[in-house]
PLY file of the C-alpha trace (Angstrom):
ply
format ascii 1.0
element vertex 148
property float x
property float y
property float z
element edge 147
property int vertex1
property int vertex2
end_header
-9.72 -29.06 36.38
-8.47 -26.08 34.98
-10.66 -24.77 31.78
-8.25 -22.07 31.24
-5.56 -23.09 28.31
-2.93 -20.33 28.92
-1.14 -18.03 27.01
-0.29 -20.28 24.11
-3.94 -20.49 23.40
-4.95 -16.80 23.65
-2.05 -16.17 21.55
-3.42 -18.23 18.94
-6.73 -15.98 18.85
-7.08 -13.70 16.08
-8.98 -11.13 18.33
-5.84 -11.60 20.36
-3.23 -10.43 17.68
-5.67 -7.95 16.26
-5.68 -6.23 19.03
-2.07 -6.07 20.56
-0.85 -5.06 16.98
-3.44 -2.65 16.59
-2.53 -0.76 19.73
0.99 -0.72 18.38
0.01 0.31 14.90
-2.11 2.96 16.60
0.56 4.69 18.62
2.51 4.78 16.05
0.60 6.19 13.84
-0.68 8.50 16.20
3.35 9.65 16.99
3.21 10.29 13.08
0.45 12.47 12.59
1.03 14.07 16.02
3.91 15.77 14.26
1.39 17.51 11.95
-0.63 18.78 14.61
-3.12 15.98 14.33
-4.97 12.85 15.89
-6.17 9.55 13.66
-9.44 10.92 14.09
-8.60 14.19 12.03
-6.95 12.17 9.69
-10.40 9.91 9.63
-12.15 12.43 8.89
-10.04 14.09 6.21
-10.33 10.49 4.47
-13.97 10.42 4.73
-13.93 13.95 3.30
-12.14 13.13 0.50
-13.93 10.16 -0.08
-17.25 11.96 -1.62
-18.77 15.31 -1.98
-18.55 18.03 0.57
-21.00 16.60 3.27
-22.82 18.05 6.26
-21.58 17.60 10.02
-24.43 15.38 10.92
-24.48 12.90 8.00
-20.45 12.74 8.41
-21.11 11.65 11.71
-23.51 9.07 10.87
-21.31 7.66 8.40
-18.42 7.54 10.81
-20.54 6.36 13.79
-19.35 9.05 16.32
-21.23 11.70 18.12
-22.03 15.04 15.92
-20.42 16.89 18.18
-16.99 15.01 17.65
-17.48 16.22 14.15
-18.18 19.41 15.10
-14.56 19.49 17.02
-12.61 18.18 14.69
-13.97 20.32 12.30
-13.45 23.31 14.22
-9.83 22.18 14.68
-9.08 20.92 11.02
-10.72 24.49 9.87
-8.24 26.36 12.10
-5.41 24.50 10.19
-7.12 25.81 7.22
-7.50 21.91 6.00
-11.22 22.04 5.53
-14.21 24.97 5.17
-17.71 25.22 6.13
-20.12 26.31 3.91
-23.88 27.26 4.44
-26.18 25.16 2.70
-28.52 28.13 0.73
-31.80 26.00 1.08
-31.41 25.15 4.83
-29.06 27.44 6.67
-28.99 25.28 9.46
-26.95 22.82 7.64
-22.99 23.26 7.01
-21.24 21.50 4.64
-17.57 20.11 5.00
-15.22 20.17 2.72
-11.28 19.57 1.95
-9.44 22.70 0.93
-5.96 22.36 -0.67
-4.34 22.43 2.61
-6.59 19.78 3.70
-5.58 17.56 0.62
-2.08 18.16 1.38
-2.19 17.10 5.01
-4.27 13.93 4.08
-1.47 13.03 1.46
1.01 13.30 4.48
-1.24 11.19 6.86
-1.21 8.66 3.78
2.70 8.90 3.97
2.51 8.09 7.29
0.39 5.15 7.85
2.70 3.47 4.56
5.54 4.32 6.56
4.01 2.28 9.53
2.61 -0.44 7.38
6.47 -0.66 5.96
7.84 -0.95 9.41
5.50 -3.59 10.60
5.39 -5.72 7.89
9.30 -5.58 7.24
9.57 -9.53 7.84
6.94 -10.38 5.57
7.26 -11.21 1.90
5.51 -9.35 -0.57
2.89 -12.03 -0.99
2.56 -12.39 2.70
1.94 -8.34 2.84
-0.61 -8.61 -0.07
-2.52 -11.77 1.76
-2.57 -9.90 5.25
-4.12 -6.35 3.78
-6.24 -8.61 1.33
-7.57 -10.47 4.20
-7.97 -7.60 6.82
-9.45 -5.67 4.19
-12.01 -8.10 3.90
-12.72 -9.09 8.05
-13.11 -5.32 8.00
-15.84 -4.90 5.04
-17.73 -7.90 6.85
-17.93 -6.49 10.05
-18.27 -2.58 9.64
-21.26 -0.91 8.43
-21.25 0.78 4.98
0 1
1 2
2 3
3 4
4 5
5 6
6 7
7 8
8 9
9 10
10 11
11 12
12 13
13 14
14 15
15 16
16 17
17 18
18 19
19 20
20 21
21 22
22 23
23 24
24 25
25 26
26 27
27 28
28 29
29 30
30 31
31 32
32 33
33 34
34 35
35 36
36 37
37 38
38 39
39 40
40 41
41 42
42 43
43 44
44 45
45 46
46 47
47 48
48 49
49 50
50 51
51 52
52 53
53 54
54 55
55 56
56 57
57 58
58 59
59 60
60 61
61 62
62 63
63 64
64 65
65 66
66 67
67 68
68 69
69 70
70 71
71 72
72 73
73 74
74 75
75 76
76 77
77 78
78 79
79 80
80 81
81 82
82 83
83 84
84 85
85 86
86 87
87 88
88 89
89 90
90 91
91 92
92 93
93 94
94 95
95 96
96 97
97 98
98 99
99 100
100 101
101 102
102 103
103 104
104 105
105 106
106 107
107 108
108 109
109 110
110 111
111 112
112 113
113 114
114 115
115 116
116 117
117 118
118 119
119 120
120 121
121 122
122 123
123 124
124 125
125 126
126 127
127 128
128 129
129 130
130 131
131 132
132 133
133 134
134 135
135 136
136 137
137 138
138 139
139 140
140 141
141 142
142 143
143 144
144 145
145 146
146 147
């Protein structure tokens, strides 16, 4: 007897639908921010910096759950674009705090617009109530699954 339920059963799962839609959404968002000279991870770092005061590269890596070397590489690229600045901690010369510049805030605003445009494309066939419900449900799932 075959225990596999088939394609219809797979398409009925949350994980399959989120994965499929996530791949499409990621690809579209990446294309939009690439036009700004960024990758989605740059946008994530800009958003993390915007969410709080200046933070060290090590603190950001811990908060975002990524390797410190990735934060250093992303910060180097964002610094070249004039989007972030590094400031040495006067009490610990080894610690460098990152903060957004005016250009960084401008780039972040453009990333937000790109994300909103992709949202509009992806949800064009939904009613306003369905969009609100989807957003609320996805936010709740994310809060339950992701640390912090």
